[in-house]
KENU-475391 format. One record per residue (C-alpha): residue number from 1; residue in one letter; x, y, z. Coordinates in Angstrom, 1 decimal, always signed. Example, Ala and Ser with C-alpha at 12.3 -4.5 7.8 and 13.67 -1.06 7.14 Angstrom:
resi; resn; px; py; pz
1; A; +12.3; -4.5; +7.8
2; S; +13.7; -1.1; +7.1
// end
This chain:
resi; resn; px; py; pz
1; X; +82.9; +109.1; +118.3
2; X; +86.0; +107.0; +117.6
3; X; +87.6; +106.2; +114.6
4; X; +86.6; +102.6; +114.7
5; X; +82.9; +103.5; +115.4
6; X; +82.9; +106.1; +112.4
7; X; +84.2; +103.1; +110.0
8; X; +81.4; +101.0; +111.7
9; X; +78.7; +103.4; +110.9
10; X; +80.0; +104.1; +107.4
11; X; +80.1; +100.4; +106.7
12; X; +76.4; +100.0; +108.3
13; X; +75.3; +102.9; +106.0
14; X; +76.7; +100.9; +103.2
15; X; +74.8; +98.0; +103.8
16; X; +71.5; +99.9; +104.5
17; X; +71.9; +101.7; +101.1
18; X; +72.7; +98.2; +99.5
19; X; +69.5; +96.8; +101.1
20; X; +67.5; +99.9; +100.0
21; X; +68.6; +99.7; +96.4
22; X; +68.0; +96.1; +96.2
23; X; +64.3; +96.3; +97.6
24; X; +63.8; +99.5; +95.0
25; X; +64.7; +97.4; +92.0
26; X; +62.7; +94.5; +93.2
27; X; +59.8; +97.0; +93.5
28; X; +60.4; +98.3; +90.0
29; X; +60.4; +94.5; +88.6
30; X; +57.2; +93.8; +90.3
31; X; +55.6; +96.9; +88.9
32; X; +57.0; +96.3; +85.4
33; X; +55.7; +92.6; +85.7
34; X; +52.2; +93.6; +86.5
35; X; +52.1; +96.1; +83.9
36; X; +53.4; +93.9; +81.1
37; X; +50.8; +91.5; +82.1
38; X; +48.1; +93.9; +81.4
39; X; +49.3; +95.0; +77.8
40; X; +51.2; +92.3; +76.5
41; X; +50.0; +88.6; +74.7
42; X; +51.5; +85.8; +73.3
43; X; +55.0; +84.5; +73.4
44; X; +56.8; +87.8; +73.5
45; X; +55.0; +88.5; +77.0
46; X; +56.1; +84.7; +78.4
47; X; +59.3; +85.4; +77.8
48; X; +59.4; +88.7; +79.2
49; X; +57.8; +87.6; +82.1
50; X; +60.0; +84.8; +82.7
51; X; +63.2; +87.1; +82.2
52; X; +61.7; +89.7; +84.7
53; X; +60.9; +86.4; +87.2
54; X; +64.6; +85.4; +86.9
55; X; +66.0; +88.9; +87.6
56; X; +63.8; +89.0; +90.8
57; X; +65.0; +85.5; +91.9
58; X; +68.7; +86.7; +91.5
59; X; +67.7; +90.4; +93.3
60; X; +66.0; +88.6; +96.1
61; X; +68.9; +86.1; +96.6
62; X; +71.5; +89.2; +96.7
63; X; +68.9; +90.6; +99.1
64; X; +68.6; +87.9; +101.5
65; X; +72.5; +87.3; +101.3
66; X; +72.9; +91.5; +102.0
67; X; +70.2; +91.4; +105.0
68; X; +72.3; +88.1; +106.7
69; X; +75.4; +90.0; +106.1
70; X; +74.0; +93.2; +107.8
71; X; +72.5; +90.4; +110.6
72; X; +76.1; +89.4; +111.2
73; X; +77.6; +92.8; +111.1
74; X; +75.4; +94.4; +113.4
75; X; +76.8; +91.7; +116.2
76; X; +80.0; +93.6; +116.1
77; X; +80.9; +95.2; +119.5
78; X; +82.6; +98.3; +118.5
79; X; +83.7; +99.1; +122.3
80; X; +85.3; +95.7; +122.7
81; X; +89.1; +95.9; +122.6
82; X; +91.8; +93.1; +122.7
83; X; +95.2; +92.9; +122.2
84; X; +94.5; +90.4; +119.6
85; X; +93.2; +90.6; +116.2
86; X; +89.4; +89.3; +116.0
87; X; +86.3; +89.8; +114.0
88; X; +85.4; +93.7; +114.8
89; X; +89.2; +94.7; +114.8
90; X; +90.3; +97.7; +113.2
91; X; +94.1; +97.1; +112.1
92; X; +96.4; +99.5; +111.3
93; X; +99.3; +98.0; +109.2
94; X; +102.1; +98.8; +107.1
95; X; +99.8; +98.8; +104.1
96; X; +97.1; +100.7; +105.7
97; X; +94.0; +100.0; +107.5
98; X; +92.1; +97.1; +107.6
99; X; +88.6; +96.5; +109.3
100; X; +87.5; +92.7; +109.7
101; X; +83.8; +92.5; +109.7
102; X; +82.4; +92.2; +106.0
103; X; +83.6; +92.1; +102.6
104; X; +82.6; +95.5; +101.8
105; X; +85.9; +96.4; +99.9
106; X; +87.8; +99.7; +99.9
107; X; +86.0; +103.0; +102.1
108; X; +87.1; +106.4; +103.2
109; X; +86.5; +107.7; +106.5
110; X; +88.1; +111.1; +107.7
111; X; +90.3; +111.1; +104.4
112; X; +91.8; +107.6; +105.6
113; X; +91.4; +104.5; +103.3
114; X; +90.3; +101.4; +105.1
115; X; +89.7; +98.1; +103.6
116; X; +86.9; +96.3; +104.8
117; X; +87.4; +92.4; +104.9
118; X; +85.8; +89.7; +105.9
119; X; +87.9; +87.3; +108.7
120; X; +87.2; +84.2; +106.5
121; X; +88.8; +85.8; +103.6
122; X; +92.5; +84.7; +103.1
123; X; +93.9; +87.8; +104.5
124; X; +91.6; +88.0; +107.3
125; X; +92.4; +84.2; +108.3
126; X; +96.1; +84.8; +108.1
127; X; +95.6; +88.2; +110.5
128; X; +93.1; +86.2; +113.0
129; X; +94.9; +86.2; +116.4
130; X; +98.0; +88.3; +115.5
131; X; +99.3; +91.0; +118.0
132; X; +100.9; +94.2; +117.6
133; X; +104.4; +93.9; +116.1
134; X; +103.4; +90.6; +114.6
135; X; +103.5; +90.0; +110.9
136; X; +101.9; +87.9; +108.1
137; X; +102.3; +87.5; +104.5
138; X; +100.1; +86.7; +101.6
139; X; +100.6; +86.3; +97.8
140; X; +104.2; +88.0; +98.3
141; X; +102.8; +91.1; +100.3
142; X; +104.3; +91.4; +104.0
143; X; +101.5; +92.8; +106.4
144; X; +103.2; +94.3; +109.6
145; X; +100.7; +94.8; +112.3
146; X; +101.2; +98.4; +113.9
147; X; +98.0; +98.9; +115.9
148; X; +94.8; +97.2; +116.8
149; X; +91.4; +98.8; +117.9
// end
């Protein structure tokens, strides 16, 4: 398995873990709501139910966003190689590795730190289409492209 494929699998596992966690929270909130309706009465009960419902809606939105993020992520072809940076590129820069896929933040694979960014992020937009030996700058930080996988 290539380093890029390891990075991809690690990111996919992160997304799956996040999805499972959000589903578990929704399940717990649902159970809490049903238990609360059996044992409470009055205004306190209504307030508690309303707060649980608001929390369920918030978690449901996060879950839907994460499922959409995973769906887009799964469309990345890790076998696609190009001389230009595109969505799905693992880019080696003078500042470290960047993986243009989904905004997941910093991960560590094979003791190497990779920043997983969205191609729509300010840095992602500047990197798209660049080639090895090109450079770009954002917020006073210069990124020199050393390798693209």
